[in-house]
C-alpha positions as CSV (number, residue, x, y, z in Angstrom):
1,M,-12.4,41.6,19.2
2,S,-10.2,43.1,16.4
3,K,-11.2,46.4,14.9
4,Q,-12.1,46.1,11.2
5,Q,-9.8,47.9,8.8
6,K,-10.8,49.4,5.5
7,K,-9.1,47.8,2.6
8,I,-9.1,48.2,-1.2
9,C,-8.3,45.3,-3.5
10,K,-6.4,45.4,-6.8
11,K,-9.7,45.8,-8.6
12,G,-10.6,48.8,-6.6
13,H,-13.3,47.2,-4.3
14,T,-13.6,48.7,-0.9
15,F,-14.1,46.1,1.9
16,Y,-13.5,45.8,5.7
17,K,-11.7,43.0,7.5
18,S,-10.5,42.5,11.1
19,S,-7.8,40.0,10.0
20,D,-4.8,40.5,7.8
21,C,-6.4,38.2,5.2
22,P,-6.0,39.9,1.8
23,T,-8.9,38.2,0.1
24,C,-11.5,40.6,-1.2
25,P,-15.0,39.2,-0.5
26,I,-16.4,41.1,-3.4
27,C,-13.9,39.5,-5.8
28,A,-14.4,36.1,-4.2
29,K,-18.2,36.4,-4.9
30,E,-17.6,37.5,-8.4
31,E,-15.1,34.7,-9.1
32,V,-16.8,31.8,-10.9
33,K,-16.1,28.5,-9.2
34,K,-13.8,26.8,-11.6
35,G,-10.6,25.0,-11.8
36,V,-9.1,22.1,-9.8
37,F,-9.8,23.7,-6.4
38,A,-13.4,24.7,-7.0
39,D,-14.7,22.2,-4.6
40,M,-12.6,23.5,-1.7
41,A,-13.8,26.0,0.9
42,S,-13.5,29.7,0.2
43,P,-10.7,30.3,2.7
44,V,-8.7,27.5,1.1
45,R,-9.2,28.8,-2.4
46,G,-8.3,32.3,-1.2
47,A,-5.1,31.1,0.5
48,L,-4.0,29.2,-2.6
49,D,-4.9,32.1,-4.9
50,H,-2.9,34.5,-2.7
51,A,0.1,32.2,-2.9
52,G,-0.3,31.9,-6.7
53,I,-1.2,28.3,-6.6
54,N,-3.8,27.6,-9.3
55,T,-2.8,24.1,-10.5
56,L,-1.9,20.8,-9.0
57,K,1.6,21.0,-10.4
58,Q,2.1,24.3,-8.5
59,L,0.7,22.7,-5.4
60,S,3.1,19.8,-5.8
61,R,6.1,22.2,-5.6
62,K,5.2,22.9,-1.9
63,T,5.7,20.7,1.2
64,E,2.7,19.7,3.3
65,K,4.2,22.0,6.1
66,E,4.3,25.0,3.7
67,I,0.7,24.5,2.7
68,L,-0.5,24.0,6.3
69,N,1.3,27.2,7.3
70,M,-0.9,29.2,5.0
71,H,-3.7,31.3,6.6
72,G,-7.0,29.7,5.7
73,I,-5.7,26.1,5.2
74,G,-6.2,23.5,8.0
75,P,-5.4,19.8,8.4
76,S,-8.8,18.8,7.0
77,S,-7.8,20.0,3.6
78,M,-4.8,17.7,3.4
79,P,-6.6,14.5,2.5
80,I,-8.4,16.3,-0.3
81,F,-5.2,17.7,-1.6
82,K,-3.4,14.4,-1.4
83,K,-6.3,12.7,-3.3
84,K,-6.2,15.3,-6.0
85,L,-2.4,15.1,-6.3
86,K,-2.4,11.3,-6.4
87,K,-5.1,11.2,-9.1
88,A,-2.8,13.5,-11.2
89,G,0.2,11.3,-10.5
90,L,1.8,14.0,-8.3
91,S,2.6,14.4,-4.6
92,F,3.8,17.1,-2.2
93,K,7.4,18.1,-2.3
94,K,9.4,16.2,0.4
95,D,10.7,18.0,3.5
96,K,14.5,18.4,3.5
């Protein structure tokens, strides 16, 4: 079991985590569920937020592989992302 480390977020909240995940649980609770990813699980929203992805257009600039490599996002999120992108007339960036 990993030892929990004391962390302080940009807003000054003190919290403890055993992983390298930068998401502040206090900020996450304060954050009003809104936006296009509001229906996604908290780890997914946190990963997207940490990567600066807040819109479907921003998501479409990434490949599926890039998204799946983010801490907090797993394969079960992909069908949801694809459905949202398709509805907006967008898709993931193609692998080179």
